[in-house]
N, CA, C and O atoms as a CHARMM CRD file, in Angstrom:
* protein
*
  352
    1    1 UNK  N      1.09800 -13.27900 -21.78700 PROA 1      0.00000
    2    1 UNK  CA    -0.09000 -12.94900 -22.54200 PROA 1      0.00000
    3    1 UNK  C     -0.59500 -14.20000 -23.25400 PROA 1      0.00000
    4    1 UNK  O      0.17800 -14.90600 -23.90000 PROA 1      0.00000
    5    2 UNK  N     -1.89000 -14.47200 -23.13400 PROA 2      0.00000
    6    2 UNK  CA    -2.47400 -15.66600 -23.73800 PROA 2      0.00000
    7    2 UNK  C     -2.58300 -15.50900 -25.25400 PROA 2      0.00000
    8    2 UNK  O     -2.83200 -14.41600 -25.76300 PROA 2      0.00000
    9    3 UNK  N     -2.39400 -16.60900 -25.95400 PROA 3      0.00000
   10    3 UNK  CA    -2.49600 -16.59700 -27.40000 PROA 3      0.00000
   11    3 UNK  C     -3.97000 -16.57800 -27.79700 PROA 3      0.00000
   12    3 UNK  O     -4.77600 -17.30600 -27.21800 PROA 3      0.00000
   13    4 UNK  N     -4.32100 -15.76300 -28.76600 PROA 4      0.00000
   14    4 UNK  CA    -5.70500 -15.65700 -29.22800 PROA 4      0.00000
   15    4 UNK  C     -6.09900 -16.90100 -30.01400 PROA 4      0.00000
   16    4 UNK  O     -5.29100 -17.46300 -30.75400 PROA 4      0.00000
   17    5 UNK  N     -7.33500 -17.31800 -29.84700 PROA 5      0.00000
   18    5 UNK  CA    -7.87900 -18.44600 -30.59300 PROA 5      0.00000
   19    5 UNK  C     -8.76300 -17.90200 -31.70300 PROA 5      0.00000
   20    5 UNK  O     -9.98400 -17.83000 -31.56400 PROA 5      0.00000
   21    6 UNK  N     -8.12700 -17.51700 -32.81100 PROA 6      0.00000
   22    6 UNK  CA    -8.85700 -16.95000 -33.93700 PROA 6      0.00000
   23    6 UNK  C     -9.54500 -18.08000 -34.68800 PROA 6      0.00000
   24    6 UNK  O     -8.90300 -19.04000 -35.11400 PROA 6      0.00000
   25    7 UNK  N    -10.85100 -17.95700 -34.84400 PROA 7      0.00000
   26    7 UNK  CA   -11.63800 -18.96400 -35.54800 PROA 7      0.00000
   27    7 UNK  C    -11.86700 -18.53600 -36.99100 PROA 7      0.00000
   28    7 UNK  O    -11.66600 -19.32000 -37.91800 PROA 7      0.00000
   29    8 UNK  N    -12.28700 -17.29200 -37.17500 PROA 8      0.00000
   30    8 UNK  CA   -12.47900 -16.75300 -38.52100 PROA 8      0.00000
   31    8 UNK  C    -11.24000 -15.93700 -38.85700 PROA 8      0.00000
   32    8 UNK  O    -11.10300 -14.78900 -38.43600 PROA 8      0.00000
   33    9 UNK  N    -10.34900 -16.54300 -39.61500 PROA 9      0.00000
   34    9 UNK  CA    -9.09500 -15.86000 -39.94900 PROA 9      0.00000
   35    9 UNK  C     -9.30900 -14.70300 -40.90300 PROA 9      0.00000
   36    9 UNK  O     -8.57600 -13.71500 -40.84500 PROA 9      0.00000
   37   10 UNK  N    -10.29000 -14.80200 -41.77200 PROA 10     0.00000
   38   10 UNK  CA   -10.54200 -13.72000 -42.73500 PROA 10     0.00000
   39   10 UNK  C    -10.93000 -12.42800 -42.02200 PROA 10     0.00000
   40   10 UNK  O    -10.48600 -11.34600 -42.40400 PROA 10     0.00000
   41   11 UNK  N    -11.75700 -12.54300 -40.98800 PROA 11     0.00000
   42   11 UNK  CA   -12.25000 -11.37100 -40.26700 PROA 11     0.00000
   43   11 UNK  C    -11.62000 -11.23200 -38.88100 PROA 11     0.00000
   44   11 UNK  O    -11.97500 -10.32600 -38.12600 PROA 11     0.00000
   45   12 UNK  N    -10.68700 -12.12700 -38.54300 PROA 12     0.00000
   46   12 UNK  CA    -9.96400 -12.10900 -37.26700 PROA 12     0.00000
   47   12 UNK  C    -10.89900 -12.11800 -36.05400 PROA 12     0.00000
   48   12 UNK  O    -10.76200 -11.30400 -35.14100 PROA 12     0.00000
   49   13 UNK  N    -11.84700 -13.05200 -36.06500 PROA 13     0.00000
   50   13 UNK  CA   -12.80400 -13.18300 -34.96200 PROA 13     0.00000
   51   13 UNK  C    -12.36400 -14.35200 -34.08300 PROA 13     0.00000
   52   13 UNK  O    -12.12800 -15.46000 -34.56500 PROA 13     0.00000
   53   14 UNK  N    -12.26000 -14.07900 -32.78800 PROA 14     0.00000
   54   14 UNK  CA   -11.81100 -15.09000 -31.83400 PROA 14     0.00000
   55   14 UNK  C    -12.98900 -15.88100 -31.27400 PROA 14     0.00000
   56   14 UNK  O    -14.12600 -15.41000 -31.26600 PROA 14     0.00000
   57   15 UNK  N    -12.69200 -17.08900 -30.80900 PROA 15     0.00000
   58   15 UNK  CA   -13.71600 -17.97400 -30.26200 PROA 15     0.00000
   59   15 UNK  C    -14.42400 -17.35100 -29.06000 PROA 15     0.00000
   60   15 UNK  O    -15.62600 -17.55000 -28.88800 PROA 15     0.00000
   61   16 UNK  N    -13.70700 -16.60800 -28.23200 PROA 16     0.00000
   62   16 UNK  CA   -14.32700 -15.98200 -27.06500 PROA 16     0.00000
   63   16 UNK  C    -15.40900 -14.98900 -27.47200 PROA 16     0.00000
   64   16 UNK  O    -16.44100 -14.89000 -26.80800 PROA 16     0.00000
   65   17 UNK  N    -15.18500 -14.26200 -28.54500 PROA 17     0.00000
   66   17 UNK  CA   -16.18900 -13.31000 -29.01700 PROA 17     0.00000
   67   17 UNK  C    -17.40600 -14.04000 -29.56500 PROA 17     0.00000
   68   17 UNK  O    -18.53800 -13.61500 -29.33700 PROA 17     0.00000
   69   18 UNK  N    -17.18300 -15.12800 -30.28200 PROA 18     0.00000
   70   18 UNK  CA   -18.29300 -15.93600 -30.79400 PROA 18     0.00000
   71   18 UNK  C    -19.10700 -16.48500 -29.63600 PROA 18     0.00000
   72   18 UNK  O    -20.33500 -16.39900 -29.64800 PROA 18     0.00000
   73   19 UNK  N    -18.44100 -17.04600 -28.63600 PROA 19     0.00000
   74   19 UNK  CA   -19.13700 -17.59200 -27.47600 PROA 19     0.00000
   75   19 UNK  C    -19.91300 -16.52400 -26.71000 PROA 19     0.00000
   76   19 UNK  O    -21.00100 -16.78600 -26.19700 PROA 19     0.00000
   77   20 UNK  N    -19.34500 -15.31100 -26.63500 PROA 20     0.00000
   78   20 UNK  CA   -20.02000 -14.21100 -25.93800 PROA 20     0.00000
   79   20 UNK  C    -21.35600 -13.90300 -26.59900 PROA 20     0.00000
   80   20 UNK  O    -22.36700 -13.76000 -25.91100 PROA 20     0.00000
   81   21 UNK  N    -21.37600 -13.79800 -27.91900 PROA 21     0.00000
   82   21 UNK  CA   -22.60400 -13.46400 -28.62300 PROA 21     0.00000
   83   21 UNK  C    -23.60200 -14.61000 -28.60800 PROA 21     0.00000
   84   21 UNK  O    -24.81000 -14.37400 -28.58200 PROA 21     0.00000
   85   22 UNK  N    -23.11900 -15.84800 -28.62200 PROA 22     0.00000
   86   22 UNK  CA   -24.03100 -16.99000 -28.49200 PROA 22     0.00000
   87   22 UNK  C    -24.71100 -16.93100 -27.12000 PROA 22     0.00000
   88   22 UNK  O    -25.91700 -17.15500 -27.02000 PROA 22     0.00000
   89   23 UNK  N    -23.95700 -16.63600 -26.07900 PROA 23     0.00000
   90   23 UNK  CA   -24.51200 -16.51600 -24.72600 PROA 23     0.00000
   91   23 UNK  C    -25.52000 -15.36900 -24.62700 PROA 23     0.00000
   92   23 UNK  O    -26.43300 -15.40900 -23.80200 PROA 23     0.00000
   93   24 UNK  N    -25.35000 -14.34800 -25.47100 PROA 24     0.00000
   94   24 UNK  CA   -26.28200 -13.20900 -25.49000 PROA 24     0.00000
   95   24 UNK  C    -27.58800 -13.55500 -26.22000 PROA 24     0.00000
   96   24 UNK  O    -28.53300 -12.76700 -26.21600 PROA 24     0.00000
   97   25 UNK  N    -27.63200 -14.73500 -26.84500 PROA 25     0.00000
   98   25 UNK  CA   -28.86300 -15.17000 -27.50500 PROA 25     0.00000
   99   25 UNK  C    -28.81700 -15.23100 -29.01500 PROA 25     0.00000
  100   25 UNK  O    -29.83100 -15.51200 -29.65300 PROA 25     0.00000
  101   26 UNK  N    -27.67400 -14.97500 -29.58900 PROA 26     0.00000
  102   26 UNK  CA   -27.53300 -15.05500 -31.04300 PROA 26     0.00000
  103   26 UNK  C    -27.14800 -16.49400 -31.39700 PROA 26     0.00000
  104   26 UNK  O    -25.96900 -16.85000 -31.40300 PROA 26     0.00000
  105   27 UNK  N    -28.15900 -17.31000 -31.68900 PROA 27     0.00000
  106   27 UNK  CA   -27.94900 -18.75100 -31.81600 PROA 27     0.00000
  107   27 UNK  C    -28.14400 -19.28100 -33.23900 PROA 27     0.00000
  108   27 UNK  O    -28.38800 -20.47200 -33.43500 PROA 27     0.00000
  109   28 UNK  N    -28.03900 -18.40800 -34.21000 PROA 28     0.00000
  110   28 UNK  CA   -28.09300 -18.83200 -35.60700 PROA 28     0.00000
  111   28 UNK  C    -26.85500 -18.31800 -36.32300 PROA 28     0.00000
  112   28 UNK  O    -26.35800 -17.23300 -36.02100 PROA 28     0.00000
  113   29 UNK  N    -26.36500 -19.09700 -37.26600 PROA 29     0.00000
  114   29 UNK  CA   -25.15900 -18.70100 -37.99200 PROA 29     0.00000
  115   29 UNK  C    -25.34900 -17.34800 -38.67500 PROA 29     0.00000
  116   29 UNK  O    -24.45500 -16.50200 -38.63600 PROA 29     0.00000
  117   30 UNK  N    -26.51200 -17.13800 -39.30200 PROA 30     0.00000
  118   30 UNK  CA   -26.73800 -15.86900 -39.99600 PROA 30     0.00000
  119   30 UNK  C    -26.70000 -14.67800 -39.04700 PROA 30     0.00000
  120   30 UNK  O    -26.25200 -13.59900 -39.43400 PROA 30     0.00000
  121   31 UNK  N    -27.16200 -14.85400 -37.81000 PROA 31     0.00000
  122   31 UNK  CA   -27.09600 -13.76200 -36.83700 PROA 31     0.00000
  123   31 UNK  C    -25.64500 -13.40800 -36.52500 PROA 31     0.00000
  124   31 UNK  O    -25.27100 -12.23600 -36.49500 PROA 31     0.00000
  125   32 UNK  N    -24.83700 -14.43800 -36.29400 PROA 32     0.00000
  126   32 UNK  CA   -23.41400 -14.20300 -36.01400 PROA 32     0.00000
  127   32 UNK  C    -22.71400 -13.61100 -37.23100 PROA 32     0.00000
  128   32 UNK  O    -21.80500 -12.79100 -37.10000 PROA 32     0.00000
  129   33 UNK  N    -23.14000 -14.02700 -38.39600 PROA 33     0.00000
  130   33 UNK  CA   -22.56700 -13.51000 -39.64100 PROA 33     0.00000
  131   33 UNK  C    -22.81900 -12.00800 -39.75000 PROA 33     0.00000
  132   33 UNK  O    -21.91800 -11.24500 -40.09800 PROA 33     0.00000
  133   34 UNK  N    -24.05500 -11.58600 -39.44800 PROA 34     0.00000
  134   34 UNK  CA   -24.37700 -10.15500 -39.51500 PROA 34     0.00000
  135   34 UNK  C    -23.63300  -9.34700 -38.46000 PROA 34     0.00000
  136   34 UNK  O    -23.20200  -8.22400 -38.72200 PROA 34     0.00000
  137   35 UNK  N    -23.48200  -9.91600 -37.27400 PROA 35     0.00000
  138   35 UNK  CA   -22.80200  -9.21100 -36.18200 PROA 35     0.00000
  139   35 UNK  C    -21.29200  -9.14600 -36.35400 PROA 35     0.00000
  140   35 UNK  O    -20.68100  -8.09200 -36.18200 PROA 35     0.00000
  141   36 UNK  N    -20.69800 -10.28700 -36.69600 PROA 36     0.00000
  142   36 UNK  CA   -19.24100 -10.42600 -36.65100 PROA 36     0.00000
  143   36 UNK  C    -18.57600 -10.55500 -38.02100 PROA 36     0.00000
  144   36 UNK  O    -17.34900 -10.52800 -38.11800 PROA 36     0.00000
  145   37 UNK  N    -19.36800 -10.69300 -39.06600 PROA 37     0.00000
  146   37 UNK  CA   -18.86300 -10.89000 -40.42400 PROA 37     0.00000
  147   37 UNK  C    -18.20800 -12.26200 -40.62900 PROA 37     0.00000
  148   37 UNK  O    -17.49400 -12.45900 -41.61200 PROA 37     0.00000
  149   38 UNK  N    -18.44100 -13.20100 -39.72300 PROA 38     0.00000
  150   38 UNK  CA   -17.89400 -14.54700 -39.92200 PROA 38     0.00000
  151   38 UNK  C    -18.53500 -15.14600 -41.16600 PROA 38     0.00000
  152   38 UNK  O    -19.73100 -14.97600 -41.40000 PROA 38     0.00000
  153   39 UNK  N    -17.74200 -15.84000 -41.95400 PROA 39     0.00000
  154   39 UNK  CA   -18.25400 -16.45200 -43.17600 PROA 39     0.00000
  155   39 UNK  C    -18.39400 -15.49400 -44.34000 PROA 39     0.00000
  156   39 UNK  O    -18.92700 -15.86800 -45.38600 PROA 39     0.00000
  157   40 UNK  N    -17.92400 -14.25600 -44.17900 PROA 40     0.00000
  158   40 UNK  CA   -18.07800 -13.26700 -45.24400 PROA 40     0.00000
  159   40 UNK  C    -16.75000 -12.89200 -45.90500 PROA 40     0.00000
  160   40 UNK  O    -16.72000 -12.07300 -46.82200 PROA 40     0.00000
  161   41 UNK  N    -15.67100 -13.48400 -45.44400 PROA 41     0.00000
  162   41 UNK  CA   -14.35900 -13.16900 -45.99800 PROA 41     0.00000
  163   41 UNK  C    -14.10200 -13.93500 -47.28200 PROA 41     0.00000
  164   41 UNK  O    -15.00700 -14.56900 -47.82500 PROA 41     0.00000
  165   42 UNK  N    -12.87800 -13.88000 -47.76600 PROA 42     0.00000
  166   42 UNK  CA   -12.52300 -14.55300 -49.02200 PROA 42     0.00000
  167   42 UNK  C    -12.80500 -16.05800 -49.02000 PROA 42     0.00000
  168   42 UNK  O    -13.06900 -16.63000 -50.07700 PROA 42     0.00000
  169   43 UNK  N    -12.75500 -16.70300 -47.86000 PROA 43     0.00000
  170   43 UNK  CA   -12.99100 -18.16100 -47.84400 PROA 43     0.00000
  171   43 UNK  C    -14.47600 -18.49500 -47.80100 PROA 43     0.00000
  172   43 UNK  O    -14.84300 -19.66500 -47.91700 PROA 43     0.00000
  173   44 UNK  N    -15.34900 -17.48200 -47.63500 PROA 44     0.00000
  174   44 UNK  CA   -16.79700 -17.68400 -47.60400 PROA 44     0.00000
  175   44 UNK  C    -17.23300 -18.69600 -46.54000 PROA 44     0.00000
  176   44 UNK  O    -18.21000 -19.41800 -46.73800 PROA 44     0.00000
  177   45 UNK  N    -16.51800 -18.75100 -45.42200 PROA 45     0.00000
  178   45 UNK  CA   -16.90600 -19.62000 -44.31600 PROA 45     0.00000
  179   45 UNK  C    -16.31700 -21.01600 -44.36100 PROA 45     0.00000
  180   45 UNK  O    -16.56100 -21.81500 -43.45700 PROA 45     0.00000
  181   46 UNK  N    -15.55100 -21.32600 -45.38600 PROA 46     0.00000
  182   46 UNK  CA   -14.97700 -22.67400 -45.46700 PROA 46     0.00000
  183   46 UNK  C    -13.99800 -22.93300 -44.32600 PROA 46     0.00000
  184   46 UNK  O    -13.75100 -24.08700 -43.97500 PROA 46     0.00000
  185   47 UNK  N    -13.44000 -21.87600 -43.74400 PROA 47     0.00000
  186   47 UNK  CA   -12.48600 -22.05100 -42.64700 PROA 47     0.00000
  187   47 UNK  C    -13.11700 -22.02100 -41.26400 PROA 47     0.00000
  188   47 UNK  O    -12.56600 -22.59500 -40.32400 PROA 47     0.00000
  189   48 UNK  N    -14.26900 -21.36000 -41.12000 PROA 48     0.00000
  190   48 UNK  CA   -14.82100 -21.15200 -39.77800 PROA 48     0.00000
  191   48 UNK  C    -16.21300 -21.73200 -39.56300 PROA 48     0.00000
  192   48 UNK  O    -16.59700 -21.97900 -38.41900 PROA 48     0.00000
  193   49 UNK  N    -16.97000 -21.95500 -40.61200 PROA 49     0.00000
  194   49 UNK  CA   -18.37800 -22.35500 -40.45600 PROA 49     0.00000
  195   49 UNK  C    -18.53800 -23.60400 -39.58700 PROA 49     0.00000
  196   49 UNK  O    -19.37000 -23.60500 -38.67900 PROA 49     0.00000
  197   50 UNK  N    -17.77400 -24.65500 -39.83600 PROA 50     0.00000
  198   50 UNK  CA   -17.93200 -25.89700 -39.07000 PROA 50     0.00000
  199   50 UNK  C    -17.66100 -25.68800 -37.58300 PROA 50     0.00000
  200   50 UNK  O    -18.36900 -26.23500 -36.73700 PROA 50     0.00000
  201   51 UNK  N    -16.64700 -24.90400 -37.26800 PROA 51     0.00000
  202   51 UNK  CA   -16.31400 -24.64100 -35.86300 PROA 51     0.00000
  203   51 UNK  C    -17.43200 -23.86100 -35.19500 PROA 51     0.00000
  204   51 UNK  O    -17.80800 -24.16200 -34.06300 PROA 51     0.00000
  205   52 UNK  N    -17.96300 -22.87100 -35.87900 PROA 52     0.00000
  206   52 UNK  CA   -19.04600 -22.06600 -35.31600 PROA 52     0.00000
  207   52 UNK  C    -20.30800 -22.91100 -35.15100 PROA 52     0.00000
  208   52 UNK  O    -21.01100 -22.78000 -34.14900 PROA 52     0.00000
  209   53 UNK  N    -20.59700 -23.76700 -36.11300 PROA 53     0.00000
  210   53 UNK  CA   -21.76200 -24.64700 -35.99400 PROA 53     0.00000
  211   53 UNK  C    -21.62300 -25.58800 -34.79700 PROA 53     0.00000
  212   53 UNK  O    -22.60500 -25.86200 -34.10700 PROA 53     0.00000
  213   54 UNK  N    -20.40900 -26.08300 -34.54700 PROA 54     0.00000
  214   54 UNK  CA   -20.17800 -26.93100 -33.36900 PROA 54     0.00000
  215   54 UNK  C    -20.41500 -26.15700 -32.08400 PROA 54     0.00000
  216   54 UNK  O    -20.98600 -26.69200 -31.13300 PROA 54     0.00000
  217   55 UNK  N    -19.97800 -24.89300 -32.04700 PROA 55     0.00000
  218   55 UNK  CA   -20.20500 -24.05000 -30.86400 PROA 55     0.00000
  219   55 UNK  C    -21.69400 -23.80300 -30.65700 PROA 55     0.00000
  220   55 UNK  O    -22.17700 -23.84700 -29.52600 PROA 55     0.00000
  221   56 UNK  N    -22.42000 -23.54600 -31.73300 PROA 56     0.00000
  222   56 UNK  CA   -23.86300 -23.34500 -31.63800 PROA 56     0.00000
  223   56 UNK  C    -24.55200 -24.61500 -31.14100 PROA 56     0.00000
  224   56 UNK  O    -25.45700 -24.55300 -30.31000 PROA 56     0.00000
  225   57 UNK  N    -24.12400 -25.75200 -31.65000 PROA 57     0.00000
  226   57 UNK  CA   -24.68800 -27.02800 -31.23800 PROA 57     0.00000
  227   57 UNK  C    -24.45700 -27.27700 -29.75000 PROA 57     0.00000
  228   57 UNK  O    -25.36900 -27.66900 -29.02300 PROA 57     0.00000
  229   58 UNK  N    -23.24300 -27.04600 -29.32100 PROA 58     0.00000
  230   58 UNK  CA   -22.88400 -27.25800 -27.91700 PROA 58     0.00000
  231   58 UNK  C    -23.69100 -26.33200 -26.99700 PROA 58     0.00000
  232   58 UNK  O    -24.17500 -26.75800 -25.94800 PROA 58     0.00000
  233   59 UNK  N    -23.82600 -25.08000 -27.39300 PROA 59     0.00000
  234   59 UNK  CA   -24.50400 -24.09100 -26.54500 PROA 59     0.00000
  235   59 UNK  C    -26.01800 -24.29600 -26.49500 PROA 59     0.00000
  236   59 UNK  O    -26.64700 -24.03500 -25.46900 PROA 59     0.00000
  237   60 UNK  N    -26.60400 -24.76200 -27.60200 PROA 60     0.00000
  238   60 UNK  CA   -28.06000 -24.87600 -27.66000 PROA 60     0.00000
  239   60 UNK  C    -28.56700 -26.30100 -27.43300 PROA 60     0.00000
  240   60 UNK  O    -29.75700 -26.50200 -27.18900 PROA 60     0.00000
  241   61 UNK  N    -27.67300 -27.28800 -27.51100 PROA 61     0.00000
  242   61 UNK  CA   -28.10300 -28.67600 -27.37800 PROA 61     0.00000
  243   61 UNK  C    -28.78500 -29.19900 -28.63800 PROA 61     0.00000
  244   61 UNK  O    -29.42100 -30.25200 -28.61200 PROA 61     0.00000
  245   62 UNK  N    -28.65200 -28.46700 -29.73200 PROA 62     0.00000
  246   62 UNK  CA   -29.25100 -28.86000 -31.00800 PROA 62     0.00000
  247   62 UNK  C    -28.21900 -29.62300 -31.83100 PROA 62     0.00000
  248   62 UNK  O    -27.08000 -29.17600 -31.95700 PROA 62     0.00000
  249   63 UNK  N    -28.60200 -30.76800 -32.39200 PROA 63     0.00000
  250   63 UNK  CA   -27.65400 -31.48900 -33.25000 PROA 63     0.00000
  251   63 UNK  C    -27.19800 -30.62400 -34.42000 PROA 63     0.00000
  252   63 UNK  O    -27.98200 -29.84500 -34.96400 PROA 63     0.00000
  253   64 UNK  N    -25.94300 -30.75900 -34.80300 PROA 64     0.00000
  254   64 UNK  CA   -25.37800 -29.93500 -35.88000 PROA 64     0.00000
  255   64 UNK  C    -26.19300 -30.04800 -37.16000 PROA 64     0.00000
  256   64 UNK  O    -26.38800 -29.05400 -37.85900 PROA 64     0.00000
  257   65 UNK  N    -26.66900 -31.24700 -37.47400 PROA 65     0.00000
  258   65 UNK  CA   -27.41400 -31.42000 -38.73200 PROA 65     0.00000
  259   65 UNK  C    -28.77200 -30.71200 -38.72100 PROA 65     0.00000
  260   65 UNK  O    -29.43500 -30.63800 -39.75600 PROA 65     0.00000
  261   66 UNK  N    -29.18900 -30.19400 -37.57100 PROA 66     0.00000
  262   66 UNK  CA   -30.44300 -29.44900 -37.48600 PROA 66     0.00000
  263   66 UNK  C    -30.21600 -27.93900 -37.43300 PROA 66     0.00000
  264   66 UNK  O    -31.17900 -27.17200 -37.38400 PROA 66     0.00000
  265   67 UNK  N    -28.96900 -27.50800 -37.44200 PROA 67     0.00000
  266   67 UNK  CA   -28.64100 -26.08200 -37.41600 PROA 67     0.00000
  267   67 UNK  C    -28.46200 -25.59000 -38.84300 PROA 67     0.00000
  268   67 UNK  O    -27.76800 -26.21700 -39.64300 PROA 67     0.00000
  269   68 UNK  N    -29.09100 -24.46700 -39.15400 PROA 68     0.00000
  270   68 UNK  CA   -28.98300 -23.89100 -40.48800 PROA 68     0.00000
  271   68 UNK  C    -27.53700 -23.48800 -40.77800 PROA 68     0.00000
  272   68 UNK  O    -26.86000 -22.91300 -39.92600 PROA 68     0.00000
  273   69 UNK  N    -27.07800 -23.79500 -41.98100 PROA 69     0.00000
  274   69 UNK  CA   -25.72100 -23.44400 -42.39900 PROA 69     0.00000
  275   69 UNK  C    -25.58500 -21.96300 -42.70000 PROA 69     0.00000
  276   69 UNK  O    -24.47800 -21.46900 -42.91700 PROA 69     0.00000
  277   70 UNK  N    -26.67600 -21.27000 -42.71400 PROA 70     0.00000
  278   70 UNK  CA   -26.63900 -19.85400 -43.05000 PROA 70     0.00000
  279   70 UNK  C    -26.77100 -19.66800 -44.54200 PROA 70     0.00000
  280   70 UNK  O    -26.70400 -20.62200 -45.31700 PROA 70     0.00000
  281   71 UNK  N    -26.95700 -18.43200 -44.92500 PROA 71     0.00000
  282   71 UNK  CA   -27.10500 -18.10100 -46.33600 PROA 71     0.00000
  283   71 UNK  C    -25.73600 -18.03100 -46.99200 PROA 71     0.00000
  284   71 UNK  O    -24.83800 -17.32700 -46.53000 PROA 71     0.00000
  285   72 UNK  N    -25.60100 -18.77200 -48.07200 PROA 72     0.00000
  286   72 UNK  CA   -24.35300 -18.75600 -48.83600 PROA 72     0.00000
  287   72 UNK  C    -24.65200 -18.03100 -50.13800 PROA 72     0.00000
  288   72 UNK  O    -25.50800 -18.45300 -50.91500 PROA 72     0.00000
  289   73 UNK  N    -23.95300 -16.96200 -50.36200 PROA 73     0.00000
  290   73 UNK  CA   -24.19500 -16.16200 -51.56200 PROA 73     0.00000
  291   73 UNK  C    -23.01900 -16.29600 -52.52600 PROA 73     0.00000
  292   73 UNK  O    -21.86400 -16.31500 -52.10100 PROA 73     0.00000
  293   74 UNK  N    -23.31400 -16.38800 -53.82400 PROA 74     0.00000
  294   74 UNK  CA   -22.22900 -16.49200 -54.78800 PROA 74     0.00000
  295   74 UNK  C    -21.39900 -15.22200 -54.82700 PROA 74     0.00000
  296   74 UNK  O    -21.91700 -14.16800 -54.45900 PROA 74     0.00000
  297   75 UNK  N    -20.15200 -15.25600 -55.24600 PROA 75     0.00000
  298   75 UNK  CA   -19.47000 -16.48300 -55.61700 PROA 75     0.00000
  299   75 UNK  C    -19.05900 -17.26200 -54.37600 PROA 75     0.00000
  300   75 UNK  O    -18.53000 -16.69300 -53.42100 PROA 75     0.00000
  301   76 UNK  N    -19.30300 -18.55000 -54.39900 PROA 76     0.00000
  302   76 UNK  CA   -18.94600 -19.40100 -53.28200 PROA 76     0.00000
  303   76 UNK  C    -17.43200 -19.49200 -53.16900 PROA 76     0.00000
  304   76 UNK  O    -16.88600 -19.58000 -52.07000 PROA 76     0.00000
  305   77 UNK  N    -16.77100 -19.46900 -54.29600 PROA 77     0.00000
  306   77 UNK  CA   -15.31100 -19.43000 -54.31400 PROA 77     0.00000
  307   77 UNK  C    -14.88900 -18.14500 -55.01100 PROA 77     0.00000
  308   77 UNK  O    -15.51000 -17.74700 -55.99700 PROA 77     0.00000
  309   78 UNK  N    -13.85500 -17.49900 -54.52000 PROA 78     0.00000
  310   78 UNK  CA   -13.38100 -16.29500 -55.20100 PROA 78     0.00000
  311   78 UNK  C    -12.93200 -16.63100 -56.62300 PROA 78     0.00000
  312   78 UNK  O    -12.27500 -17.64400 -56.86300 PROA 78     0.00000
  313   79 UNK  N    -13.29700 -15.76600 -57.54500 PROA 79     0.00000
  314   79 UNK  CA   -12.86700 -15.95600 -58.93700 PROA 79     0.00000
  315   79 UNK  C    -12.22100 -14.67000 -59.43100 PROA 79     0.00000
  316   79 UNK  O    -12.49800 -13.58400 -58.92100 PROA 79     0.00000
  317   80 UNK  N    -11.36900 -14.80500 -60.41600 PROA 80     0.00000
  318   80 UNK  CA   -10.66900 -13.65300 -60.97400 PROA 80     0.00000
  319   80 UNK  C    -11.61200 -12.86900 -61.86800 PROA 80     0.00000
  320   80 UNK  O    -12.32700 -13.44800 -62.68600 PROA 80     0.00000
  321   81 UNK  N    -11.61200 -11.56000 -61.71300 PROA 81     0.00000
  322   81 UNK  CA   -12.47100 -10.68900 -62.50800 PROA 81     0.00000
  323   81 UNK  C    -12.14900 -10.79700 -63.99600 PROA 81     0.00000
  324   81 UNK  O    -13.01100 -10.56000 -64.84100 PROA 81     0.00000
  325   82 UNK  N    -10.91300 -11.15200 -64.31000 PROA 82     0.00000
  326   82 UNK  CA   -10.50900 -11.28200 -65.70500 PROA 82     0.00000
  327   82 UNK  C    -11.33800 -12.35000 -66.43000 PROA 82     0.00000
  328   82 UNK  O    -11.50800 -12.26300 -67.64600 PROA 82     0.00000
  329   83 UNK  N    -11.84400 -13.33200 -65.72900 PROA 83     0.00000
  330   83 UNK  CA   -12.65700 -14.37400 -66.35900 PROA 83     0.00000
  331   83 UNK  C    -13.94800 -13.78900 -66.94200 PROA 83     0.00000
  332   83 UNK  O    -14.47200 -14.29900 -67.93200 PROA 83     0.00000
  333   84 UNK  N    -14.45200 -12.73100 -66.33300 PROA 84     0.00000
  334   84 UNK  CA   -15.65400 -12.09500 -66.84200 PROA 84     0.00000
  335   84 UNK  C    -15.35100 -11.22100 -68.05800 PROA 84     0.00000
  336   84 UNK  O    -16.24100 -10.96700 -68.87000 PROA 84     0.00000
  337   85 UNK  N    -14.14200 -10.77300 -68.18900 PROA 85     0.00000
  338   85 UNK  CA   -13.77700  -9.83700 -69.23500 PROA 85     0.00000
  339   85 UNK  C    -13.15300 -10.49100 -70.46500 PROA 85     0.00000
  340   85 UNK  O    -12.83600  -9.80300 -71.43500 PROA 85     0.00000
  341   86 UNK  N    -12.97500 -11.80500 -70.43600 PROA 86     0.00000
  342   86 UNK  CA   -12.34400 -12.48300 -71.57200 PROA 86     0.00000
  343   86 UNK  C    -13.19600 -12.36200 -72.83500 PROA 86     0.00000
  344   86 UNK  O    -14.42500 -12.39600 -72.78300 PROA 86     0.00000
  345   87 UNK  N    -12.51900 -12.22100 -73.95300 PROA 87     0.00000
  346   87 UNK  CA   -13.21700 -12.16200 -75.23700 PROA 87     0.00000
  347   87 UNK  C    -13.37700 -13.56100 -75.79600 PROA 87     0.00000
  348   87 UNK  O    -12.60400 -14.46400 -75.47700 PROA 87     0.00000
  349   88 UNK  N    -14.39200 -13.73100 -76.63700 PROA 88     0.00000
  350   88 UNK  CA   -14.61200 -15.03700 -77.28700 PROA 88     0.00000
  351   88 UNK  C    -13.59000 -15.26400 -78.37000 PROA 88     0.00000
  352   88 UNK  O    -13.60900 -16.30300 -79.02900 PROA 88     0.00000
C-alpha cells in the first residue's frame, strides 16, 4: 500500500486530491480552501499554503508571486481564550 502524501495535516488533505481539483479548474487558493478546508486548520495555512501555491503555479504556468495567497482571517495564530478573559 502506497504511503499518503498529506499536504494539509490539519485537515488531512493529500496532494493527489489537491491536484485533482486544480485539474478540474479550481486554480485559486481560496477556491481550494472552500472545497477542501486547506488553510483553515489550527496552523492557518502555515504548513500547507506554500506547497499548494507551488502546485497552482506549476499547473497554471503563473509565477508564484502573481498567485493570490488567499484570504487570511484573524486570528492568524491560535491564541488562548484565557487571554481575553484576564482581569486588569
